[in-house]
NULO-750795 format. One line per field, with one value per residue: residue number from 1; residue in one letter; y, x, z of N, C-alpha, C in turn. Coordinates in steps of 0.2 Angstrom, whole numbers, plus 5000, padded with zeros to 4 digits. Each point is the difference from the previous one (the first is absolute). Example, Ala and Ser with C-alpha at 12.3 -4.5 7.8 and 13.67 -1.06 7.14 Angstrom:
REM NULO-750795
k: c(1  2)
r: c(A  S)
n.c2: c(4972  5005)
n.c1: c(5066  4998)
n.c3: c(5039  4996)
ca.c2: c(5006  5006)
ca.c1: c(4996  5004)
ca.c3: c(5000  5001)
c.c2: c(5006  5005)
c.c1: c(5004  4996)
c.c3: c(5000  5003)
//
This chain:
REM NULO-750795
k: c(1  2  3  4  5  6  7  8  9  10  11  12  13  14  15  16  17  18  19  20  21  22  23  24  25  26  27  28  29  30  31  32  33  34  35  36  37  38  39  40  41  42  43  44  45  46  47  48  49  50  51  52  53  54  55  56  57  58  59  60  61  62  63  64  65  66  67  68  69  70  71  72  73  74  75  76  77  78  79  80  81  82  83  84  85  86)
r: c(M  E  N  I  Q  K  N  K  R  E  L  I  G  L  I  V  S  D  K  M  D  K  S  V  V  V  Q  V  E  R  F  V  Q  H  K  V  Y  K  K  F  M  K  R  Y  K  K  Y  H  A  H  D  E  I  N  E  C  R  I  G  D  T  V  K  I  I  E  T  R  P  L  S  K  L  K  R  F  R  V  T  G  I  V  K  K  T  V)
n.c2: c(5045  4996  4997  4997  4995  4998  4994  5000  4998  4994  5003  4992  5001  4998  5004  5001  5008  5003  5001  5001  5007  4998  4995  4992  4993  4999  4993  4998  4997  4993  4994  4996  4999  4996  5003  4995  5002  5004  5000  5005  5004  5004  5007  5005  5006  5004  5003  5007  5001  5006  4998  5000  4995  4996  4992  4998  4994  4997  4996  5005  4998  5005  5004  5002  5007  5000  5004  5007  5000  5000  4995  4996  4995  5006  4992  5000  4997  4999  4997  4994  5001  4994  5000  5002  4996  4996)
n.c1: c(5031  4999  5004  4994  5007  4996  4999  5008  4996  5005  5000  5003  5003  4997  5004  4996  5001  5007  4992  4997  5001  5007  5000  5002  5002  4998  5004  4996  5003  4992  4998  4993  4996  5000  4993  4997  5005  5000  4999  5006  5001  5003  5002  4997  5005  4995  5006  4996  5008  5001  5004  5001  5008  4996  4999  4991  5001  4998  4998  5002  5001  4994  5002  4993  4999  4995  4998  5001  4995  5003  4996  4998  5005  5007  5002  5006  5009  5006  4999  5004  5007  4996  5000  5004  4998  5006)
n.c3: c(5110  5004  4997  5001  4998  4998  5002  5000  4995  5002  4991  4998  4994  4992  4993  4996  4999  4996  4995  5007  5001  5004  4996  5003  4998  5007  5002  5004  5005  5003  5006  4997  5006  4995  4999  4997  4997  5005  4991  4998  5001  4995  5002  4999  5000  4995  5002  5003  4995  5003  4996  5006  5001  5001  5003  5000  4997  4997  5003  4997  5002  5004  5003  5003  5003  5005  4996  5000  4999  4995  4993  4996  5001  5004  5006  4994  5003  4996  5007  4996  4996  4999  4992  4995  4995  4996)
ca.c2: c(4996  4991  4998  4996  4997  4998  4994  5003  4992  5000  4994  4998  4999  4999  5006  4998  5004  5005  5004  5007  5005  4995  4995  4993  4997  4995  4993  4997  4991  5001  4996  4998  4994  4999  5002  4994  4995  5003  5000  5005  5005  5007  5004  5007  5006  5005  5007  5003  4999  5002  4998  5010  4999  4994  4999  4993  4998  4994  4996  4999  4999  5007  5004  5006  5000  5003  5009  5004  5000  5005  5002  4998  4995  5000  5002  4997  5003  4997  5001  4999  4994  4995  4997  5004  4997  5002)
ca.c1: c(4995  5004  4995  4997  4997  4997  5002  4997  5003  5008  4998  5005  4997  5005  4997  4997  4998  5001  4999  4997  5004  5001  4994  5000  4995  5002  4994  5001  4997  4998  5000  4994  5000  4990  4996  4999  5002  5008  5009  5000  4999  5005  4993  5005  4996  5002  4998  5005  5003  5004  5007  5004  5004  4999  5006  4999  5000  4993  5006  5002  4995  5002  4998  4995  5000  4993  5002  4990  4997  5005  4995  4995  5005  5004  5001  5009  5003  5007  5009  5004  5002  5001  5001  5000  5001  5008)
ca.c3: c(5000  4996  4992  5002  4994  4998  4996  4992  4995  4995  4995  4995  4995  4995  4996  4991  4996  5001  4997  5005  5001  5010  5001  4999  4999  5003  4998  5005  4999  5007  5001  5007  4999  4997  5008  5000  4994  5003  4995  4998  4994  4999  4999  4996  5000  4999  5002  4995  5006  4999  4997  5001  4993  4992  4999  4999  4994  4999  5002  5011  5009  5000  5004  5000  5006  4998  5002  4999  4994  4996  4996  4998  4998  5001  5006  5005  4998  5000  5008  4996  4997  5004  4996  4994  4995  4997)
c.c2: c(4991  5000  4993  4997  4994  4995  4999  4993  5002  4992  5000  5001  5001  5006  4996  5003  5011  5003  5006  5004  5001  4999  4994  4998  4992  4995  4998  4993  4999  4992  5000  4991  4998  4994  4992  4995  5001  5001  5007  5003  5004  5004  5007  5005  5005  5008  5005  5006  5009  5004  5011  5002  4998  4997  4992  5000  4994  4993  5001  4997  5007  4996  5000  5000  5005  5007  5001  4999  5005  5000  4998  4991  5000  4999  4998  5005  4995  5002  4997  4992  4994  4995  5003  4996  5004  5001)
c.c1: c(5002  4997  5000  4995  4994  4999  4995  5001  5004  5001  5007  4995  5004  4996  4998  4998  5003  5002  5000  5004  4997  4994  5000  4992  5003  4995  5003  4999  5001  5000  4996  4997  4993  5000  4998  5006  5008  5003  5001  5000  5002  4992  5004  4994  5007  5002  5004  5004  5004  5006  5003  5004  4999  5008  5000  4999  4995  5005  5003  4996  5004  4992  4995  4995  4991  5001  4991  5000  5005  4998  4992  5001  5002  4998  5003  5003  5005  5004  5005  4999  5001  5008  5003  4999  5003  4996)
c.c3: c(4993  4994  4998  4994  4998  4998  4989  4995  4999  4998  4995  4993  4995  4999  4996  5001  5002  4995  5000  5000  5009  5001  4998  5003  5004  4999  5007  5000  5006  4997  5004  4998  4998  5008  4998  4998  5005  4998  5004  4991  4999  4999  4996  5002  4997  5003  4999  5005  4998  5002  4997  4994  4993  5003  5001  4994  4999  5003  5010  5004  5004  5011  5000  5005  5000  5002  4998  4991  4996  4996  4999  5003  5004  5007  5003  4998  4999  5003  4995  4997  5003  4996  4995  4994  4993  4995)
//
């Protein structure tokens, strides 16, 4: 049988909290255009993501992917670190 993977959302965001065990909060930024004034505005949304080995720190830029519900709030998991902070 073939391993068929559905289209899952992949997002890139900034870690704003790593206080939990094996969990991080990732803030994702997107640009939307105002309907009347046509100006581009920043919009933010926070996602709880699963970090299995606790390698992510506040300020890191990470890539997250959608997954099955892991807890009440966690619907994403960290797939990799794009940029580490020093």
